[in-house]
N, C-alpha and C positions, 0 to 999 in steps of 0.2 A: 092492393088496400093495406092488408096487415102490415106488410113491409114498409108501406110507409107510414103507417098510424104507429107503429110500435117503437117504443124507447130502446130495447136492446132485444138482441137474441142470444142463443146459445147453437153453437154447432158441434157435433162431437168429434170432427177431423176437419182438418185443412183443407182438402180435397172439397168436402160435401162444403163449404163455406164458400169455396172459388165458384161454384156453380150458381149462386146469389148474383144479381146485377151489379156492379163495381160500386155504384152510386148507394147500396145499402151495406156493403161489405163492412164498413167504418162501426155498425151497430154491432156486430157479431163477435160474439167472444168464443174461442175454440176450447171447450171443455167435455172431454169424454166424460161418460157415465159411469166407467170404470169397471174393473173385473175384480171380484175376490178371490185373491191369490192364496188364501187360506184354504178355500174349498176349491179352487182350482189348482191343485198342486200335485207334483209326482209322486208316484206311490209304489215301489218297484215290487211290490205283492199284491197288486192289485188282481181282481179275477173278473171275467166278463163271463155271464152266462146266458145262451141263447138256446131254447129248445133243445136241452140235453148235454149240450157243448159247454167248455168252458175254456175261454181263451186267456193266455198271462203274456207276460214279457217275453217269455221264452218263444212263443210263437211266431210266424212270420205273419203280421197282420198289416193291411193296407186299411184304413179308414177313410171315411168320406162322411159328412154330417153335414144335412140340408132341411131347412124347411120344407120345399118342394123339390121335385127333381125336375130342372128346368134347365133352358139355354143360358139364363143370366148367370147362373151359379155354375156352368161347366159341365152340367150330368152328360151330354154326350160326348165330349171331350175324355172324360174320365173312364166312362164305360169302353172307350174306343181303345185306349191306353191300357185298361184291364184285359182286355181280349188279347192283345201282344203280348203282356205279363204274363198270362196263363200259360202259352205256349213254351216258356224257357223256366218258367218257376214251380214246381209241381208241388211244392209245398204252401204256396202262397192263398192266404184266406183273406177275402175281402170282406168288410163288414160296412153297409150303407145304414146309415140313420135318416130318417124322413120318410115323408108322404109321398104317395105318387100323385102329385099334383103340383099346379104351378102357381106359385105365389106373384112371380112377377114376371112379366113378359109374356109374349104370345102363347096362346094353348092351340094345341092341334086339333082338328077337327075329327072328333070320333075316335081319338087316341090320345095316349098319351106318352112322353119322351120314355119313360120305364119300359113300357109295351113295345115300342117301335124299336129300342136299342136290342130287347131281350130277341125281339122278331128278326132282326137284322145281322146281330154279331154271332160268332162262333164263341159261345162261352159255355163253361163249366158249372153249372149252377149249384152243384155242390159244393163248390169251395167259395161261392157268393151268397152272403147273408143280408137279407133286406129285413132291419129289426122295427123299422117304421118308428113311429115316436116315442122316445124314453122319457123316462121320471130323470129330473135333473141329475140326481146321484148315480144312476146308470152311465148316462150320459159322460159323465165324469170319469166313470169307470172305462168307459171305451175308450177315450182318448187317452188312460193311462197304460192300456195296455197296447197301445198303438207302435208299431214300429216306423210306418212313415204314414203321414196324414196329409191328404191331399184337399187344396181350398184354391178354387178357379172363381173369377168372378169377371163380368163386364164391368167398366167404369160405373161402378153403380155404390149403393150405399154399403159401406163395409160392415160385415157379419159380425155380431160377438163371438161367434164360432172360433173364428181365425184367432182371437185375441185370448180367447179361452184354451185353446189347442196350445198356443205359445206357453201360456201361465203354468199348464201342466207340464211343460218340458218336452212336447213333440216336435220332432222335426218334420217341418211342414214344407212340402213343395206347394209353392202357389204362382198364381198366373203373375205375369210383370205389367198388372195394370196400375191406374194412377192411385188408386186408392190404398192398394197392398204396399206401393212402394214408400207410402208414407209409416209404413210400420216396419217392413222386412228389408233389410240389408243383405243383397244377394253373399250367400259363403258366409255370413256373420251369424244372422239369426234364424235364417230359413233358406231356401231353395228358391230361386224365383225361374221360370218357364216362360215362354210363348204359348198365350192361351190356346192358338189352333194348331201348332206343331204337334200331332199325337207321337211320333217317334221321338221327339227331343222329350217330351212329358214321361213316354215311358224309360227311356234311357236313364234320367234322373231321376224314378222311382226306382227303377232296379238298382242303381247304384246304390240309393240308401238301404234299401232291402238286403244287398249283397254283404255290406260291410257296416253295418249299423254303428261301431265303436266308433269308424272313422268321423262319424258327425254328433259326436257326444259332446263336444265343444257348441257347437250351434243348437243343442237341446238346451244346455245351460246359459247360452248368451240370449235364445229367445225367452226364459222365463226371466231373466236379469231384466229386459226390456220392460218388460209389462210391471214388475213389480217398481221399476225407477218412474214409466210415464203413463201406466194406467191403474196402477193400485188405486182400488175403492176408496179406500180411508181418505187418500190424499187428494184426491179430485172430489170425492164428498164435501169435504171442507173448502176447497177451491171454489166449488160451484154456490156453498153457503156465504161464502165472504164475499163472493162477486155477488149476490142478490142483496146482499147487505149493504153493498156500496151503492148498488142501483138508487140514482137520483130520478123519481119517475114523477113526470107531468101531472100537475093537479088538473 
């Protein structure tokens, strides 16, 4: 009823717009909310502190950030890749931001995906750091010290965290799914991989961890993409101009 009665709509991505019935799509304008690229910016000297440990860009840090540890955001697949990576990379430190809960998708009965993965996988927990919910400044520091950042998702609403990571200049290994491909071009501003192929995911992460300098151009291109297409100030003006141009029915 809202789609029938509305005059205009705004969608943050083309993929989300495409999910509406075609007869309503002509009403919808695609304008993302925007990313503050001044706050979400690289910092070679950043430090992330957790439980007495200090992590910097010099450390071999793999990051993953999510609201909830769930299937929709590929948490089980990520942890399975970590299991493989830990066996060959003794210096690897894995930092996971987010809560042990499900925000989207199915929940397990009397269990969580985090506890399930910790129980089923052979993991060195001394090198995996679950940092919980972070303040925004601390979250940005986490991204700033990341050597490789992983973003996995079902075909679903695109997370701000992907764009924030790109704005910070992370080398992102992401799932080859529709909303992600709207932003990331493989081997240009990120690395795409099959969502369910754990071996391939681990292989691509390993490559970034092994030779970070080889992927420096991807980091630069990632930030450039956000500044050109998702800059907050540009998109805020576009949203205001769009709203001012709307002719609302009486």
